[in-house]
C-alpha positions in Angstrom: 103.5 127.1 151.9 103.1 124.0 153.9 103.3 120.5 152.5 99.6 120.0 153.3 98.6 123.1 151.4 100.8 122.1 148.4 99.3 118.6 148.4 95.7 120.0 148.4 96.6 122.4 145.6 98.0 119.5 143.6 94.9 117.3 144.1 92.6 120.2 143.3 94.4 121.0 140.0 95.2 117.5 138.8 91.9 116.8 137.0 93.0 118.7 133.9 96.0 116.4 133.5 94.0 113.4 132.3 92.9 114.8 128.9 96.3 116.3 128.3 98.0 112.9 129.0 95.6 111.1 126.7 96.2 113.5 123.9 100.0 113.0 124.3 100.1 109.3 124.6 96.9 108.2 122.7 96.6 105.3 125.2 94.7 105.4 128.5 97.1 103.1 130.4 100.1 105.1 129.3 98.2 108.3 130.2 97.7 107.0 133.7 101.4 106.2 134.1 102.3 109.7 132.8 99.9 111.4 135.3 101.4 109.3 138.1 104.9 110.1 137.2 104.0 113.8 136.9 102.4 113.9 140.4 105.5 112.1 141.8 107.9 114.6 140.2 105.7 117.5 141.4 105.8 116.2 145.0 109.5 115.4 144.8 110.2 119.0 143.5 107.8 120.8 145.8 110.5 123.3 146.8 111.0 124.4 143.2 107.4 125.6 142.9 107.1 129.3 143.4 104.0 130.3 145.5 101.5 132.4 143.5 102.5 131.1 140.1 100.1 129.0 137.9 100.2 125.5 139.3 98.5 124.1 136.1 101.2 125.4 133.9 103.8 124.0 136.2 102.2 120.6 136.2 101.7 120.7 132.4 105.4 121.6 131.9 106.5 118.7 134.1 104.2 116.3 132.2 105.3 117.5 128.8 109.0 117.1 129.7 108.4 113.6 131.1 106.6 112.6 127.9 109.4 114.1 125.6 112.1 112.4 127.6 110.3 109.0 127.5 109.7 109.4 123.8 113.4 110.1 123.1 114.5 107.2 125.4 112.2 104.8 123.6 113.3 106.0 120.2 116.9 105.7 121.1 116.6 102.3 122.7 113.9 100.6 120.8 112.4 97.6 122.6 113.4 94.3 121.1 111.0 91.4 121.7 112.3 87.9 122.1 108.8 86.4 121.5 109.6 84.4 118.4 106.9 82.2 117.0 107.6 78.5 117.3 107.2 77.9 113.6 109.7 80.6 112.6 112.8 78.6 112.7 111.1 75.5 111.3 109.9 77.2 108.1 113.0 79.3 107.2 113.4 79.2 103.5 117.2 79.2 103.6 117.1 75.6 105.1 114.4 74.2 102.8 115.5 71.9 100.0 113.9 72.7 96.7 112.9 70.2 94.0 112.4 71.9 90.7 111.8 68.7 88.8 108.0 68.8 89.3 107.8 72.5 88.5 109.9 72.1 85.3 107.7 69.2 84.2 104.6 71.2 84.8 106.0 74.2 82.9 106.9 72.0 79.9 103.4 70.5 79.9 101.8 74.0 80.0 104.0 75.3 77.2 103.2 72.2 75.1 99.4 72.8 75.6 99.8 76.5 74.8 101.7 75.7 71.6 98.9 73.4 70.5 96.3 76.2 70.7 95.0 77.4 67.4 97.1 80.4 66.1 94.2 82.8 66.4 94.0 82.1 70.2 97.6 81.4 70.9 99.0 84.7 69.8 96.5 86.8 71.8 97.0 84.6 74.8 100.8 84.7 74.7 100.9 88.5 74.4 98.5 88.7 77.4 100.7 86.2 79.3 103.7 88.3 78.6 102.0 91.2 80.3 100.6 93.3 77.5 97.3 95.0 78.2 94.2 94.2 76.2 94.3 97.5 74.3 98.0 97.1 73.5 97.3 93.6 72.0 94.3 94.9 70.1 96.4 97.7 68.6 99.3 95.4 67.7 97.1 92.8 66.1 94.8 95.4 64.6 91.7 93.7 66.0 88.8 95.1 68.0 89.2 95.1 71.8 86.2 92.8 72.4 87.6 90.2 69.9 90.9 90.1 71.8 89.2 89.7 75.1 87.1 86.8 73.8 90.1 85.1 72.2 92.0 85.2 75.5 88.9 83.9 77.4 88.5 81.0 75.0 92.2 80.2 75.1 92.0 80.0 78.9 88.9 77.7 78.7 90.8 75.4 76.2 93.9 75.4 78.5 91.9 74.6 81.6 90.1 71.8 79.9 93.4 70.2 78.6 95.4 70.6 81.7 94.3 68.0 84.3 95.9 69.7 87.3 
């Protein structure tokens, strides 16, 4: 088989490569690159093609092997980007000084307001604040579920009214 005949056969049978390449890569640009590499390897290894065999199967095998080799290469040597956002180093928490004074003052103020709540609201609210579910609080205090929900709601309203921040 002459080089011209082989080239014509490649061109005539290369149309089926596009959908196969897209199904392998899931990206149209990578699929184009894969097709181009397949055609290059087919031309470079023209002497390995046996006349009379299925050219589509031969091209498909070349494409599949290229894809698998590229996948393994990319998995082994994952690409590392040096594109670091400008703010990354500026806002690293390991270099930030913390001032817990304001936080502690705020917590003391909140605890003081919670302790001044009427007992009927305070107990329900504290249990809810500790993470108990409404039904668990109702079972513990032996009260109806709706009563517990309304007590917690009123406790929140009182707290939000008494806390200025």
